[in-house]
C-alpha positions as semicolon CSV with decimal commas, in nm:
position;residue;x (nm);y (nm);z (nm)
1;X;9,873;10,348;10,540
2;X;10,051;10,177;10,826
3;X;10,093;9,820;10,949
4;X;9,831;9,884;11,216
5;X;9,565;9,905;10,943
6;X;9,704;9,630;10,716
7;X;9,566;9,279;10,677
8;X;9,921;9,137;10,667
9;X;10,023;9,261;11,015
10;X;9,983;8,964;11,253
11;X;10,004;9,044;11,627
12;X;9,834;8,716;11,726
13;X;10,114;8,517;11,560
14;X;10,393;8,722;11,713
15;X;10,433;8,557;12,052
16;X;10,582;8,747;12,345
17;X;10,716;9,036;12,134
18;X;10,355;9,145;12,071
19;X;10,329;9,280;12,425
20;X;10,570;9,553;12,313
21;X;10,344;9,650;12,020
22;X;10,543;9,480;11,743
23;X;10,414;9,210;11,511
24;X;10,512;8,989;11,220
25;X;10,411;9,067;10,865
26;X;10,249;8,775;10,683
27;X;10,447;8,857;10,369
28;X;10,775;8,951;10,537
29;X;11,059;8,745;10,681
30;X;10,969;8,539;10,990
31;X;11,236;8,714;11,199
32;X;11,133;9,075;11,128
33;X;10,885;9,235;11,367
34;X;10,729;9,562;11,258
35;X;10,596;9,857;11,455
36;X;10,234;9,961;11,396
37;X;10,358;10,288;11,238
38;X;10,567;10,111;10,972
39;X;10,460;10,162;10,609
40;X;10,521;9,964;10,290
41;X;10,405;9,939;9,930
42;X;10,220;9,608;9,985
43;X;9,963;9,752;10,230
44;X;9,614;9,601;10,206
45;X;9,347;9,753;10,430
46;X;9,214;9,532;10,708
47;X;8,849;9,529;10,809
48;X;8,750;9,827;11,028
49;X;8,664;9,597;11,320
50;X;9,015;9,450;11,307
51;X;9,173;9,795;11,302
52;X;8,956;9,909;11,595
53;X;9,056;9,601;11,796
54;X;9,423;9,669;11,720
55;X;9,393;10,032;11,831
56;X;9,238;9,919;12,161
57;X;9,502;9,648;12,206
58;X;9,790;9,885;12,133
59;X;9,661;10,141;12,381
60;X;9,641;9,871;12,650
61;X;9,984;9,732;12,555
62;X;10,151;10,073;12,573
63;X;10,420;10,099;12,839
64;X;10,298;10,258;13,161
65;X;10,491;10,545;13,312
66;X;10,608;10,483;13,666
67;X;10,545;10,740;13,934
68;X;10,908;10,752;14,047
């Protein structure tokens, strides 16, 4: 169970750092951004539609490889 599938992970509240795939945890410190692969003991599953939207968002936010 990772942050990507947790109700506490909050990409929409994370400002510009979200474009790098990191987000705040609603129950963590306000200065600590977590990767979607992070795990913890307080995980609570998010709705499947939320998880699907996050997967799509993370794939579009992934860094692009340059051709050079």
